CHARMM-style PDB file with segment names, atoms N, HN, CA, C and O in Angstrom:
ATOM      1  N   MET     1       0.848  -1.171   0.000  1.00  0.00      PROA
ATOM      2  CA  MET     1       0.000   0.000   0.000  1.00  0.00      PROA
ATOM      3  C   MET     1       0.899   1.241   0.000  1.00  0.00      PROA
ATOM      4  O   MET     1       1.825   1.338   0.805  1.00  0.00      PROA
ATOM      5  N   SER     2       0.632   2.161  -0.878  1.00  0.00      PROA
ATOM      6  HN  SER     2      -0.120   2.083  -1.532  1.00  0.00      PROA
ATOM      7  CA  SER     2       1.476   3.347  -0.985  1.00  0.00      PROA
ATOM      8  C   SER     2       1.143   4.353   0.119  1.00  0.00      PROA
ATOM      9  O   SER     2       0.091   4.284   0.754  1.00  0.00      PROA
ATOM     10  N   ARG     3       2.047   5.260   0.319  1.00  0.00      PROA
ATOM     11  HN  ARG     3       2.902   5.316  -0.197  1.00  0.00      PROA
ATOM     12  CA  ARG     3       1.864   6.288   1.357  1.00  0.00      PROA
ATOM     13  C   ARG     3       0.663   7.181   1.048  1.00  0.00      PROA
ATOM     14  O   ARG     3      -0.066   7.580   1.956  1.00  0.00      PROA
ATOM     15  N   LEU     4       0.461   7.491  -0.216  1.00  0.00      PROA
ATOM     16  HN  LEU     4       1.053   7.167  -0.954  1.00  0.00      PROA
ATOM     17  CA  LEU     4      -0.663   8.352  -0.579  1.00  0.00      PROA
ATOM     18  C   LEU     4      -2.001   7.694  -0.268  1.00  0.00      PROA
ATOM     19  O   LEU     4      -2.921   8.351   0.219  1.00  0.00      PROA
ATOM     20  N   SER     5      -2.106   6.415  -0.544  1.00  0.00      PROA
ATOM     21  HN  SER     5      -1.358   5.881  -0.939  1.00  0.00      PROA
ATOM     22  CA  SER     5      -3.357   5.725  -0.244  1.00  0.00      PROA
ATOM     23  C   SER     5      -3.554   5.580   1.263  1.00  0.00      PROA
ATOM     24  O   SER     5      -4.683   5.641   1.750  1.00  0.00      PROA
ATOM     25  N   GLN     6      -2.464   5.389   1.999  1.00  0.00      PROA
ATOM     26  HN  GLN     6      -1.547   5.339   1.603  1.00  0.00      PROA
ATOM     27  CA  GLN     6      -2.568   5.353   3.458  1.00  0.00      PROA
ATOM     28  C   GLN     6      -3.037   6.690   4.010  1.00  0.00      PROA
ATOM     29  O   GLN     6      -3.891   6.737   4.895  1.00  0.00      PROA
ATOM     30  N   LEU     7      -2.481   7.772   3.489  1.00  0.00      PROA
ATOM     31  HN  LEU     7      -1.787   7.734   2.770  1.00  0.00      PROA
ATOM     32  CA  LEU     7      -2.909   9.103   3.920  1.00  0.00      PROA
ATOM     33  C   LEU     7      -4.376   9.339   3.604  1.00  0.00      PROA
ATOM     34  O   LEU     7      -5.118   9.889   4.418  1.00  0.00      PROA
ATOM     35  N   SER     8      -4.776   8.930   2.443  1.00  0.00      PROA
ATOM     36  HN  SER     8      -4.173   8.484   1.781  1.00  0.00      PROA
ATOM     37  CA  SER     8      -6.168   9.102   2.036  1.00  0.00      PROA
ATOM     38  C   SER     8      -7.110   8.313   2.931  1.00  0.00      PROA
ATOM     39  O   SER     8      -8.151   8.818   3.352  1.00  0.00      PROA
ATOM     40  N   GLN     9      -6.744   7.091   3.214  1.00  0.00      PROA
ATOM     41  HN  GLN     9      -5.898   6.681   2.872  1.00  0.00      PROA
ATOM     42  CA  GLN     9      -7.568   6.242   4.075  1.00  0.00      PROA
ATOM     43  C   GLN     9      -7.642   6.804   5.495  1.00  0.00      PROA
ATOM     44  O   GLN     9      -8.712   6.814   6.104  1.00  0.00      PROA
ATOM     45  N   TYR    10      -6.521   7.265   6.016  1.00  0.00      PROA
ATOM     46  HN  TYR    10      -5.652   7.256   5.521  1.00  0.00      PROA
ATOM     47  CA  TYR    10      -6.475   7.845   7.348  1.00  0.00      PROA
ATOM     48  C   TYR    10      -7.288   9.138   7.403  1.00  0.00      PROA
ATOM     49  O   TYR    10      -7.961   9.411   8.397  1.00  0.00      PROA
ATOM     50  N   ARG    11      -7.222   9.933   6.332  1.00  0.00      PROA
ATOM     51  HN  ARG    11      -6.674   9.711   5.525  1.00  0.00      PROA
ATOM     52  CA  ARG    11      -7.989  11.181   6.259  1.00  0.00      PROA
ATOM     53  C   ARG    11      -9.488  10.894   6.293  1.00  0.00      PROA
ATOM     54  O   ARG    11     -10.236  11.584   6.985  1.00  0.00      PROA
ATOM     55  N   LYS    12      -9.926   9.889   5.556  1.00  0.00      PROA
ATOM     56  HN  LYS    12      -9.319   9.329   4.994  1.00  0.00      PROA
ATOM     57  CA  LYS    12     -11.345   9.523   5.556  1.00  0.00      PROA
ATOM     58  C   LYS    12     -11.795   9.081   6.950  1.00  0.00      PROA
ATOM     59  O   LYS    12     -12.881   9.436   7.408  1.00  0.00      PROA
ATOM     60  N   HSD    13     -10.942   8.301   7.612  1.00  0.00      PROA
ATOM     61  HN  HSD    13     -10.060   8.012   7.240  1.00  0.00      PROA
ATOM     62  CA  HSD    13     -11.246   7.844   8.969  1.00  0.00      PROA
ATOM     63  C   HSD    13     -11.391   9.041   9.913  1.00  0.00      PROA
ATOM     64  O   HSD    13     -12.337   9.099  10.698  1.00  0.00      PROA
ATOM     65  N   LEU    14     -10.474   9.977   9.839  1.00  0.00      PROA
ATOM     66  HN  LEU    14      -9.705   9.930   9.201  1.00  0.00      PROA
ATOM     67  CA  LEU    14     -10.519  11.146  10.714  1.00  0.00      PROA
ATOM     68  C   LEU    14     -11.720  12.045  10.406  1.00  0.00      PROA
ATOM     69  O   LEU    14     -12.332  12.599  11.319  1.00  0.00      PROA
ATOM     70  N   GLU    15     -12.053  12.187   9.130  1.00  0.00      PROA
ATOM     71  HN  GLU    15     -11.556  11.737   8.388  1.00  0.00      PROA
ATOM     72  CA  GLU    15     -13.212  13.001   8.769  1.00  0.00      PROA
ATOM     73  C   GLU    15     -14.492  12.417   9.337  1.00  0.00      PROA
ATOM     74  O   GLU    15     -15.342  13.154   9.836  1.00  0.00      PROA
ATOM     75  N   GLU    16     -14.637  11.107   9.268  1.00  0.00      PROA
ATOM     76  HN  GLU    16     -13.946  10.509   8.863  1.00  0.00      PROA
ATOM     77  CA  GLU    16     -15.827  10.451   9.821  1.00  0.00      PROA
ATOM     78  C   GLU    16     -15.883  10.632  11.338  1.00  0.00      PROA
ATOM     79  O   GLU    16     -16.936  10.931  11.900  1.00  0.00      PROA
ATOM     80  N   ARG    17     -14.760  10.451  11.975  1.00  0.00      PROA
ATOM     81  HN  ARG    17     -13.904  10.208  11.519  1.00  0.00      PROA
ATOM     82  CA  ARG    17     -14.695  10.619  13.428  1.00  0.00      PROA
ATOM     83  C   ARG    17     -14.994  12.066  13.821  1.00  0.00      PROA
ATOM     84  O   ARG    17     -15.683  12.315  14.810  1.00  0.00      PROA
ATOM     85  N   TYR    18     -14.479  13.007  13.048  1.00  0.00      PROA
ATOM     86  HN  TYR    18     -13.920  12.804  12.245  1.00  0.00      PROA
ATOM     87  CA  TYR    18     -14.715  14.421  13.309  1.00  0.00      PROA
ATOM     88  C   TYR    18     -16.215  14.739  13.205  1.00  0.00      PROA
ATOM     89  O   TYR    18     -16.773  15.413  14.071  1.00  0.00      PROA
ATOM     90  N   ARG    19     -16.852  14.252  12.148  1.00  0.00      PROA
ATOM     91  HN  ARG    19     -16.399  13.705  11.445  1.00  0.00      PROA
ATOM     92  CA  ARG    19     -18.288  14.495  11.976  1.00  0.00      PROA
ATOM     93  C   ARG    19     -19.100  13.942  13.144  1.00  0.00      PROA
ATOM     94  O   ARG    19     -20.018  14.597  13.637  1.00  0.00      PROA
ATOM     95  N   LYS    20     -18.754  12.736  13.579  1.00  0.00      PROA
ATOM     96  HN  LYS    20     -18.008  12.205  13.178  1.00  0.00      PROA
ATOM     97  CA  LYS    20     -19.479  12.122  14.695  1.00  0.00      PROA
ATOM     98  C   LYS    20     -19.305  12.920  15.984  1.00  0.00      PROA
ATOM     99  O   LYS    20     -20.258  13.109  16.739  1.00  0.00      PROA
ATOM    100  N   LEU    21     -18.081  13.386  16.230  1.00  0.00      PROA
ATOM    101  HN  LEU    21     -17.306  13.233  15.616  1.00  0.00      PROA
ATOM    102  CA  LEU    21     -17.834  14.142  17.455  1.00  0.00      PROA
ATOM    103  C   LEU    21     -18.531  15.498  17.445  1.00  0.00      PROA
ATOM    104  O   LEU    21     -19.035  15.937  18.478  1.00  0.00      PROA
ATOM    105  N   VAL    22     -18.566  16.165  16.301  1.00  0.00      PROA
ATOM    106  HN  VAL    22     -18.156  15.809  15.462  1.00  0.00      PROA
ATOM    107  CA  VAL    22     -19.263  17.447  16.220  1.00  0.00      PROA
ATOM    108  C   VAL    22     -20.756  17.244  16.439  1.00  0.00      PROA
ATOM    109  O   VAL    22     -21.406  18.024  17.136  1.00  0.00      PROA
ATOM    110  N   GLU    23     -21.287  16.192  15.838  1.00  0.00      PROA
ATOM    111  HN  GLU    23     -20.759  15.558  15.272  1.00  0.00      PROA
ATOM    112  CA  GLU    23     -22.703  15.887  16.035  1.00  0.00      PROA
ATOM    113  C   GLU    23     -22.986  15.556  17.498  1.00  0.00      PROA
ATOM    114  O   GLU    23     -23.988  16.000  18.058  1.00  0.00      PROA
ATOM    115  N   GLN    24     -22.103  14.778  18.108  1.00  0.00      PROA
ATOM    116  HN  GLN    24     -21.289  14.418  17.653  1.00  0.00      PROA
ATOM    117  CA  GLN    24     -22.270  14.427  19.517  1.00  0.00      PROA
ATOM    118  C   GLN    24     -22.194  15.677  20.398  1.00  0.00      PROA
ATOM    119  O   GLN    24     -22.955  15.812  21.356  1.00  0.00      PROA
ATOM    120  N   SER    25     -21.287  16.574  20.075  1.00  0.00      PROA
ATOM    121  HN  SER    25     -20.669  16.464  19.297  1.00  0.00      PROA
ATOM    122  CA  SER    25     -21.156  17.812  20.827  1.00  0.00      PROA
ATOM    123  C   SER    25     -22.437  18.636  20.740  1.00  0.00      PROA
ATOM    124  O   SER    25     -22.896  19.187  21.741  1.00  0.00      PROA
ATOM    125  N   ASN    26     -23.005  18.717  19.555  1.00  0.00      PROA
ATOM    126  HN  ASN    26     -22.632  18.269  18.743  1.00  0.00      PROA
ATOM    127  CA  ASN    26     -24.252  19.473  19.389  1.00  0.00      PROA
ATOM    128  C   ASN    26     -25.424  18.792  20.080  1.00  0.00      PROA
ATOM    129  O   ASN    26     -26.308  19.467  20.607  1.00  0.00      PROA
ATOM    130  N   ASP    27     -25.441  17.468  20.084  1.00  0.00      PROA
ATOM    131  HN  ASP    27     -24.723  16.920  19.656  1.00  0.00      PROA
ATOM    132  CA  ASP    27     -26.529  16.746  20.740  1.00  0.00      PROA
ATOM    133  C   ASP    27     -26.509  16.944  22.258  1.00  0.00      PROA
ATOM    134  O   ASP    27     -27.564  17.054  22.883  1.00  0.00      PROA
ATOM    135  N   TYR    28     -25.325  16.987  22.844  1.00  0.00      PROA
ATOM    136  HN  TYR    28     -24.468  16.897  22.336  1.00  0.00      PROA
ATOM    137  CA  TYR    28     -25.206  17.105  24.293  1.00  0.00      PROA
ATOM    138  C   TYR    28     -25.166  18.553  24.783  1.00  0.00      PROA
ATOM    139  O   TYR    28     -25.041  18.795  25.983  1.00  0.00      PROA
ATOM    140  N   LYS    29     -25.270  19.502  23.878  1.00  0.00      PROA
ATOM    141  HN  LYS    29     -25.371  19.306  22.903  1.00  0.00      PROA
ATOM    142  CA  LYS    29     -25.091  20.909  24.241  1.00  0.00      PROA
ATOM    143  C   LYS    29     -25.987  21.340  25.404  1.00  0.00      PROA
ATOM    144  O   LYS    29     -25.535  22.047  26.305  1.00  0.00      PROA
ATOM    145  N   TYR    30     -27.232  20.926  25.389  1.00  0.00      PROA
ATOM    146  HN  TYR    30     -27.599  20.352  24.657  1.00  0.00      PROA
ATOM    147  CA  TYR    30     -28.180  21.359  26.419  1.00  0.00      PROA
ATOM    148  C   TYR    30     -28.427  20.288  27.472  1.00  0.00      PROA
ATOM    149  O   TYR    30     -29.033  20.571  28.506  1.00  0.00      PROA
ATOM    150  N   ILE    31     -27.973  19.079  27.231  1.00  0.00      PROA
ATOM    151  HN  ILE    31     -27.481  18.849  26.392  1.00  0.00      PROA
ATOM    152  CA  ILE    31     -28.216  17.979  28.167  1.00  0.00      PROA
ATOM    153  C   ILE    31     -27.080  17.865  29.173  1.00  0.00      PROA
ATOM    154  O   ILE    31     -27.305  17.896  30.383  1.00  0.00      PROA
ATOM    155  N   ASP    32     -25.871  17.735  28.671  1.00  0.00      PROA
ATOM    156  HN  ASP    32     -25.688  17.710  27.688  1.00  0.00      PROA
ATOM    157  CA  ASP    32     -24.706  17.551  29.542  1.00  0.00      PROA
ATOM    158  C   ASP    32     -23.552  18.382  28.981  1.00  0.00      PROA
ATOM    159  O   ASP    32     -22.931  18.013  27.984  1.00  0.00      PROA
ATOM    160  N   GLU    33     -23.282  19.485  29.626  1.00  0.00      PROA
ATOM    161  HN  GLU    33     -23.786  19.785  30.436  1.00  0.00      PROA
ATOM    162  CA  GLU    33     -22.286  20.429  29.117  1.00  0.00      PROA
ATOM    163  C   GLU    33     -20.876  19.835  29.106  1.00  0.00      PROA
ATOM    164  O   GLU    33     -20.090  20.135  28.207  1.00  0.00      PROA
ATOM    165  N   ILE    34     -20.553  19.010  30.076  1.00  0.00      PROA
ATOM    166  HN  ILE    34     -21.191  18.767  30.807  1.00  0.00      PROA
ATOM    167  CA  ILE    34     -19.212  18.422  30.148  1.00  0.00      PROA
ATOM    168  C   ILE    34     -18.967  17.482  28.974  1.00  0.00      PROA
ATOM    169  O   ILE    34     -17.903  17.526  28.357  1.00  0.00      PROA
ATOM    170  N   LYS    35     -19.944  16.632  28.663  1.00  0.00      PROA
ATOM    171  HN  LYS    35     -20.808  16.596  29.165  1.00  0.00      PROA
ATOM    172  CA  LYS    35     -19.805  15.731  27.516  1.00  0.00      PROA
ATOM    173  C   LYS    35     -19.696  16.517  26.220  1.00  0.00      PROA
ATOM    174  O   LYS    35     -18.932  16.149  25.328  1.00  0.00      PROA
ATOM    175  N   SER    36     -20.449  17.583  26.117  1.00  0.00      PROA
ATOM    176  HN  SER    36     -21.070  17.882  26.842  1.00  0.00      PROA
ATOM    177  CA  SER    36     -20.402  18.425  24.931  1.00  0.00      PROA
ATOM    178  C   SER    36     -19.017  19.050  24.768  1.00  0.00      PROA
ATOM    179  O   SER    36     -18.463  19.069  23.669  1.00  0.00      PROA
ATOM    180  N   ASP    37     -18.467  19.556  25.859  1.00  0.00      PROA
ATOM    181  HN  ASP    37     -18.917  19.541  26.752  1.00  0.00      PROA
ATOM    182  CA  ASP    37     -17.138  20.173  25.806  1.00  0.00      PROA
ATOM    183  C   ASP    37     -16.060  19.162  25.463  1.00  0.00      PROA
ATOM    184  O   ASP    37     -15.151  19.471  24.693  1.00  0.00      PROA
ATOM    185  N   ARG    38     -16.143  17.965  26.017  1.00  0.00      PROA
ATOM    186  HN  ARG    38     -16.882  17.715  26.643  1.00  0.00      PROA
ATOM    187  CA  ARG    38     -15.164  16.919  25.701  1.00  0.00      PROA
ATOM    188  C   ARG    38     -15.207  16.536  24.226  1.00  0.00      PROA
ATOM    189  O   ARG    38     -14.170  16.405  23.576  1.00  0.00      PROA
ATOM    190  N   ALA    39     -16.411  16.361  23.712  1.00  0.00      PROA
ATOM    191  HN  ALA    39     -17.253  16.467  24.240  1.00  0.00      PROA
ATOM    192  CA  ALA    39     -16.554  16.003  22.297  1.00  0.00      PROA
ATOM    193  C   ALA    39     -16.036  17.127  21.407  1.00  0.00      PROA
ATOM    194  O   ALA    39     -15.392  16.863  20.391  1.00  0.00      PROA
ATOM    195  N   ALA    40     -16.309  18.378  21.778  1.00  0.00      PROA
ATOM    196  HN  ALA    40     -16.831  18.593  22.603  1.00  0.00      PROA
ATOM    197  CA  ALA    40     -15.825  19.510  20.983  1.00  0.00      PROA
ATOM    198  C   ALA    40     -14.299  19.586  21.036  1.00  0.00      PROA
ATOM    199  O   ALA    40     -13.661  19.891  20.028  1.00  0.00      PROA
ATOM    200  N   TYR    41     -13.709  19.313  22.198  1.00  0.00      PROA
ATOM    201  HN  TYR    41     -14.226  19.066  23.017  1.00  0.00      PROA
ATOM    202  CA  TYR    41     -12.254  19.335  22.329  1.00  0.00      PROA
ATOM    203  C   TYR    41     -11.601  18.251  21.466  1.00  0.00      PROA
ATOM    204  O   TYR    41     -10.617  18.503  20.770  1.00  0.00      PROA
ATOM    205  N   LYS    42     -12.166  17.041  21.525  1.00  0.00      PROA
ATOM    206  HN  LYS    42     -12.965  16.836  22.091  1.00  0.00      PROA
ATOM    207  CA  LYS    42     -11.644  15.950  20.702  1.00  0.00      PROA
ATOM    208  C   LYS    42     -11.794  16.275  19.218  1.00  0.00      PROA
ATOM    209  O   LYS    42     -10.910  15.967  18.419  1.00  0.00      PROA
ATOM    210  N   ALA    43     -12.905  16.892  18.855  1.00  0.00      PROA
ATOM    211  HN  ALA    43     -13.623  17.142  19.505  1.00  0.00      PROA
ATOM    212  CA  ALA    43     -13.125  17.273  17.455  1.00  0.00      PROA
ATOM    213  C   ALA    43     -12.089  18.305  17.011  1.00  0.00      PROA
ATOM    214  O   ALA    43     -11.613  18.254  15.877  1.00  0.00      PROA
ATOM    215  N   MET    44     -11.738  19.240  17.894  1.00  0.00      PROA
ATOM    216  HN  MET    44     -12.125  19.281  18.816  1.00  0.00      PROA
ATOM    217  CA  MET    44     -10.717  20.231  17.546  1.00  0.00      PROA
ATOM    218  C   MET    44      -9.365  19.564  17.332  1.00  0.00      PROA
ATOM    219  O   MET    44      -8.631  19.927  16.413  1.00  0.00      PROA
ATOM    220  N   LYS    45      -9.033  18.592  18.174  1.00  0.00      PROA
ATOM    221  HN  LYS    45      -9.630  18.297  18.921  1.00  0.00      PROA
ATOM    222  CA  LYS    45      -7.771  17.876  18.018  1.00  0.00      PROA
ATOM    223  C   LYS    45      -7.742  17.117  16.688  1.00  0.00      PROA
ATOM    224  O   LYS    45      -6.726  17.119  15.994  1.00  0.00      PROA
ATOM    225  N   ILE    46      -8.837  16.480  16.340  1.00  0.00      PROA
ATOM    226  HN  ILE    46      -9.663  16.479  16.905  1.00  0.00      PROA
ATOM    227  CA  ILE    46      -8.910  15.732  15.088  1.00  0.00      PROA
ATOM    228  C   ILE    46      -8.852  16.692  13.895  1.00  0.00      PROA
ATOM    229  O   ILE    46      -8.241  16.376  12.874  1.00  0.00      PROA
ATOM    230  N   LEU    47      -9.483  17.859  14.022  1.00  0.00      PROA
ATOM    231  HN  LEU    47      -9.979  18.116  14.851  1.00  0.00      PROA
ATOM    232  CA  LEU    47      -9.413  18.842  12.945  1.00  0.00      PROA
ATOM    233  C   LEU    47      -7.974  19.301  12.726  1.00  0.00      PROA
ATOM    234  O   LEU    47      -7.562  19.526  11.588  1.00  0.00      PROA
ATOM    235  N   ASP    48      -7.217  19.438  13.794  1.00  0.00      PROA
ATOM    236  HN  ASP    48      -7.551  19.254  14.719  1.00  0.00      PROA
ATOM    237  CA  ASP    48      -5.796  19.788  13.669  1.00  0.00      PROA
ATOM    238  C   ASP    48      -5.046  18.700  12.899  1.00  0.00      PROA
ATOM    239  O   ASP    48      -4.228  19.006  12.031  1.00  0.00      PROA
ATOM    240  N   LYS    49      -5.319  17.444  13.211  1.00  0.00      PROA
ATOM    241  HN  LYS    49      -5.983  17.195  13.916  1.00  0.00      PROA
ATOM    242  CA  LYS    49      -4.685  16.334  12.483  1.00  0.00      PROA
ATOM    243  C   LYS    49      -5.089  16.344  11.013  1.00  0.00      PROA
ATOM    244  O   LYS    49      -4.263  16.106  10.132  1.00  0.00      PROA
ATOM    245  N   LEU    50      -6.372  16.624  10.754  1.00  0.00      PROA
ATOM    246  HN  LEU    50      -7.043  16.817  11.469  1.00  0.00      PROA
ATOM    247  CA  LEU    50      -6.849  16.688   9.369  1.00  0.00      PROA
ATOM    248  C   LEU    50      -6.146  17.799   8.599  1.00  0.00      PROA
ATOM    249  O   LEU    50      -5.799  17.622   7.431  1.00  0.00      PROA
ATOM    250  N   ASN    51      -5.939  18.923   9.236  1.00  0.00      PROA
ATOM    251  HN  ASN    51      -6.221  19.066  10.185  1.00  0.00      PROA
ATOM    252  CA  ASN    51      -5.237  20.022   8.565  1.00  0.00      PROA
ATOM    253  C   ASN    51      -3.802  19.639   8.242  1.00  0.00      PROA
ATOM    254  O   ASN    51      -3.290  20.002   7.183  1.00  0.00      PROA
ATOM    255  N   ARG    52      -3.148  18.914   9.133  1.00  0.00      PROA
ATOM    256  HN  ARG    52      -3.564  18.619   9.993  1.00  0.00      PROA
ATOM    257  CA  ARG    52      -1.786  18.457   8.871  1.00  0.00      PROA
ATOM    258  C   ARG    52      -1.757  17.483   7.697  1.00  0.00      PROA
ATOM    259  O   ARG    52      -0.882  17.565   6.835  1.00  0.00      PROA
ATOM    260  N   ILE    53      -2.710  16.570   7.668  1.00  0.00      PROA
ATOM    261  HN  ILE    53      -3.421  16.503   8.368  1.00  0.00      PROA
ATOM    262  CA  ILE    53      -2.762  15.586   6.585  1.00  0.00      PROA
ATOM    263  C   ILE    53      -3.057  16.268   5.251  1.00  0.00      PROA
ATOM    264  O   ILE    53      -2.475  15.913   4.227  1.00  0.00      PROA
ATOM    265  N   ASN    54      -3.959  17.245   5.264  1.00  0.00      PROA
ATOM    266  HN  ASN    54      -4.432  17.534   6.096  1.00  0.00      PROA
ATOM    267  CA  ASN    54      -4.245  17.976   4.028  1.00  0.00      PROA
ATOM    268  C   ASN    54      -3.010  18.715   3.540  1.00  0.00      PROA
ATOM    269  O   ASN    54      -2.771  18.790   2.335  1.00  0.00      PROA
ATOM    270  N   TYR    55      -2.227  19.259   4.457  1.00  0.00      PROA
ATOM    271  HN  TYR    55      -2.421  19.198   5.436  1.00  0.00      PROA
ATOM    272  CA  TYR    55      -0.982  19.927   4.077  1.00  0.00      PROA
ATOM    273  C   TYR    55      -0.007  18.930   3.447  1.00  0.00      PROA
ATOM    274  O   TYR    55       0.597  19.213   2.413  1.00  0.00      PROA
ATOM    275  N   LEU    56       0.140  17.768   4.075  1.00  0.00      PROA
ATOM    276  HN  LEU    56      -0.351  17.538   4.915  1.00  0.00      PROA
ATOM    277  CA  LEU    56       1.024  16.738   3.520  1.00  0.00      PROA
ATOM    278  C   LEU    56       0.541  16.273   2.154  1.00  0.00      PROA
ATOM    279  O   LEU    56       1.343  16.039   1.250  1.00  0.00      PROA
ATOM    280  N   ASN    57      -0.749  16.142   2.011  1.00  0.00      PROA
ATOM    281  HN  ASN    57      -1.401  16.332   2.745  1.00  0.00      PROA
ATOM    282  CA  ASN    57      -1.322  15.707   0.747  1.00  0.00      PROA
ATOM    283  C   ASN    57      -1.018  16.730  -0.350  1.00  0.00      PROA
ATOM    284  O   ASN    57      -0.743  16.354  -1.489  1.00  0.00      PROA
ATOM    285  N   GLN    58      -1.064  18.005  -0.014  1.00  0.00      PROA
ATOM    286  HN  GLN    58      -1.287  18.311   0.912  1.00  0.00      PROA
ATOM    287  CA  GLN    58      -0.729  19.038  -0.994  1.00  0.00      PROA
ATOM    288  C   GLN    58       0.751  18.968  -1.365  1.00  0.00      PROA
ATOM    289  O   GLN    58       1.111  19.157  -2.527  1.00  0.00      PROA
ATOM    290  N   GLU    59       1.597  18.701  -0.390  1.00  0.00      PROA
ATOM    291  HN  GLU    59       1.304  18.548   0.553  1.00  0.00      PROA
ATOM    292  CA  GLU    59       3.029  18.606  -0.635  1.00  0.00      PROA
ATOM    293  C   GLU    59       3.337  17.458  -1.587  1.00  0.00      PROA
ATOM    294  O   GLU    59       4.184  17.603  -2.469  1.00  0.00      PROA
ATOM    295  N   PHE    60       2.668  16.323  -1.426  1.00  0.00      PROA
ATOM    296  HN  PHE    60       1.980  16.205  -0.709  1.00  0.00      PROA
ATOM    297  CA  PHE    60       2.927  15.168  -2.281  1.00  0.00      PROA
ATOM    298  C   PHE    60       2.371  15.355  -3.676  1.00  0.00      PROA
ATOM    299  O   PHE    60       2.918  14.812  -4.635  1.00  0.00      PROA
ATOM    300  N   SER    61       1.306  16.104  -3.807  1.00  0.00      PROA
ATOM    301  HN  SER    61       0.862  16.545  -3.028  1.00  0.00      PROA
ATOM    302  CA  SER    61       0.673  16.242  -5.110  1.00  0.00      PROA
ATOM    303  C   SER    61       1.372  17.276  -6.000  1.00  0.00      PROA
ATOM    304  O   SER    61       1.086  17.360  -7.194  1.00  0.00      PROA
ATOM    305  N   ILE    62       2.273  18.051  -5.430  1.00  0.00      PROA
ATOM    306  HN  ILE    62       2.505  17.983  -4.459  1.00  0.00      PROA
ATOM    307  CA  ILE    62       2.975  19.066  -6.232  1.00  0.00      PROA
ATOM    308  C   ILE    62       4.023  18.463  -7.098  1.00  0.00      PROA
ATOM    309  OT1 ILE    62       4.704  19.178  -7.833  1.00  0.00      PROA
TER     310      ILE     62
END
């Protein structure tokens, strides 16, 4: 498996996880503030990883 396909697969995994965490954060917003904050924090961390992967993907495609 090439590095580009690994990056692509990992990016898809992170995007799905990010979407689930954002949705979970919005669902818990009024029910349990602590769970909402944790999900939002994890989503921010995953978004940072996604931005790094997108940067690497741009570097390889040049």
